[in-house]
C-alpha positions in Angstrom: 49.1 157.9 111.0 46.3 158.0 108.4 48.6 159.6 105.9 51.1 156.7 106.2 48.3 154.1 105.9 46.9 155.7 102.7 50.4 156.0 101.2 51.2 152.4 102.0 47.9 151.2 100.7 48.3 153.0 97.4 51.9 151.7 97.0 50.8 148.2 97.8 48.0 148.4 95.4 50.2 149.7 92.6 52.8 147.0 93.3 50.1 144.3 93.2 48.7 145.6 89.9 52.2 145.7 88.4 52.8 142.1 89.5 49.5 140.9 88.0 50.2 142.8 84.7 53.7 141.4 84.5 52.5 137.8 85.1 49.7 138.2 82.4 52.3 139.6 80.0 54.7 136.7 80.7 51.9 134.1 80.3 51.0 135.6 76.9 54.6 135.6 75.7 55.3 132.0 76.8 52.0 130.2 76.2 49.6 132.1 73.9 52.0 133.5 71.2 53.9 130.2 70.6 50.5 128.4 70.3 49.3 130.9 67.8 52.5 130.6 65.8 52.1 126.8 65.8 48.5 127.1 64.6 49.6 129.4 61.8 52.3 127.0 60.7 49.8 124.1 60.6 47.3 126.2 58.6 50.0 127.2 56.1 51.0 123.5 55.7 47.4 122.5 55.2 47.0 125.2 52.5 50.3 124.1 50.8 49.2 120.5 50.7 45.8 121.4 49.3 47.4 123.4 46.5 49.8 120.5 45.7 46.9 118.1 45.7 44.9 120.3 43.2 48.0 120.9 41.0 48.7 117.2 40.8 45.2 116.5 39.3 45.2 119.2 36.6 44.7 117.2 33.4 
């Protein structure tokens, strides 16, 4: 009986850890990475506008 309990407990723990890891990975892919890409795009546009501004005022 103890053997079945330990086996079930370990299997349940591994399953729970797998579910948590999967949800964290999915959250990262759907929320974090798109936000980072958006921030990079905004930063690149800011740099491009800054270069254009400086180039327009060169003598």
